[in-house]
Residue, then its C-alpha position, 0 to 999 in steps of 0.5 A: m906644529s912645533t908647539i904640539l911636538t914639544i907637548i908630546s915630547m914632554m909627555v913622553i919624557g915625563a911618562i918614561i921618567g915616571g914609569f922608570t922611577n916607579f920601576i926602579a923604586i920597586k926593584m930597590l925594595f929587594h936590590p941590591y941584596h947586600e950593601k955596596r961600597l965605592f972607594g971604601y964608602k957605603l953607597p946610599f940605598t944599599p942594601g935594598l929596603i927589604p934586605k936592610r929591614r929583614n930582621e925587623l920585618s920577620e919580627k913584625v910578621g911573627e907578631m902580627v901572625t900570633k897576635h891577630l891571625l893565629t891567636p889562642e881563641v882561633f886555635k881553641e875555636k878550631l879544636v872544639n869544631p865538630s869536624t875536627q873532633h870527627v877527623l881526630e876520632d876517625t884517625i885514632k880508630v884507624q890507627f887502632d884497627t891497623l895495630k890490631k890487624k897487623k898484629y903490631t908489638i912493642q918490638h915492632f916499634v923498638d926495631r924502628i929505633d934500633y934500641p936494645v930495649e929488652e937488654k936495657i929493661n933486664n939490666t934495669l930490673n936486675t940492678t933494681i932488684q939487687q939494690k932493693v935487696d941490699k937496702y932491705y938487708e942494711t935496714h933490717k939486718n939487726e932485727q929478729l928473723q921473726s919480726l921480718i916474716p909476715v904474720e900469715i907466713f909465720e903462722q904457716l911456719s909454726q904449723q909446719v914446725n908442729r908437724v916436724t916431730p911426727e914426720i921425724l918419728t915416721k921417717i925413723d920407723e920407715y928407716l928401721s923397717s927398711e933393708k938399709g936400716e936392718q943392715d945398719i943395725h946388723s953391722m952395729v951389733e956385730e961391731f958391738f960384740e967384737q968390741k966387748g969381747k968374749m963375755v958379751g959374746m957369750i950372749q950369741m950362744f943363746m941368740t943368733t945375731e939376726e934374733i938380736v937384730d930383730r929384737v933391737k928393731k922392735e925395742l927401738k920401734n917401741v921407744i919411738k912410740q912412747e909419748k915421752i920420746e915424742n915430747m922430748i923431740d918436739l921440745q928440742v924442735q921448738k927450741q931450735y925453731e925459736k932460737w932461729m926465729s930470735k936470731p938477727l937477720e945478719d946471723v942467719l944470712t951473712s953479708e957473703r950469703k946475701d950477695k950470693a942470694k941477691l944475684l940468684i933472686a935478681e936473676e930468677l925474678t928477671h927470668s920469671i918476668n920474661v920481658n921478651r914475652y911482653l915485647n913480642t905479644p901483639l898489643y891487642e893481646l897485651v892490652p885487650n881491654l884498651f882496644v875494646y874501650m877505644e873501639g867503643e866510646g873510649t875514642e870519643r871520650f879520649i878526644e873530648y878529654m884531650i881537646r878540653k885539656v889542650g883548650d884550657n892550656i892553649i895559651l901556655i902551649l903557644e907561649r912555650m912553642k914561641l910561635a912568633e920566634l918560630i915564624k921569624g926564624q923561618i922567614d929569616r932562613f928564606e933566601l932573599s931571592y926566594l922572598e922576592k919571587l914570592v912577593i912578585e908572584i903574590s903582587n905581580k899584577e899590582l906592581k905592574l899597575i904601580t909601574l903603569l901608574g908611574f907612566v900615566l902620572g909622568g905623562i900627565i905631569g909632562l903634558l901640564q909642563g908643556i902647556i905651562a911652557i907654551f903660555v909662559 
């Protein structure tokens, strides 16, 4: 009877030792989280295995995931999968449909980031236009005005200059026929007689002032109708026109005038562009052809193009993403208690079996020791 009790007691003790040893070993995978010291000396087996090897473990996990799980081939295979293409196409079409139905504008998206886009664009336009004017002026200020005017515009100007002389003569004729012209001639005639004295004033004995004024008007009208007068005026107009066209730009437009002009040009062009109108126009009205295209075959072509480009550059993309480092960083940010909980949740059944195996093996070893002790 004592022999049996000895064997049983040794089996129980062996089982307890085996099970407890495995339990402690499992706990030591995580505990303690930090090293412990006694009298200034580091205690062995502290910290636990996983806390101690955490950096190496996270690095190996990152390498394993990128080299064996999330490989470029896996990403490329997933991208070219028809189901993925259909999901992307549906998503894009839904987004474009939403943009159209809700009449989204560029300003809607600008308001979300609270950024003064209109002010920035207007300032940029204004500054750019002024810089362009300054640059153009500095580059061409010594060139003749004629060489700076496009050929088509220069030809139109020449045609307009040819119309100046007839226009001048017409205006003179209208002036002479007007009430104002008659009054001015009347005043000049009276002033003439007053200045010349009695000798000339004797003419008034034979003609009234009105008759003289009427005679002067007729003579002046006859003069402006003469071809010689027209040619003379035309010659002077052409000379002045050619003189202006041959002047360098800086003579016609001085630096001070240029500075004033560039401000007016920049302000006028900025106002004409009207950035606010574009920002507040619904996108489907701003680019209607794009919406028609994307609602049709455009989405499919766009997805095919993007998938092809991403697939061709997937290796480079993954390298730049540094996926292994990203995974390592995420693991390193986990609390040790969370990692422990995660591991236990995943392998709780297996860990319990390991502990149970410790009890069984300890019990078997205790049994064998008891048997050996009896016979020895």
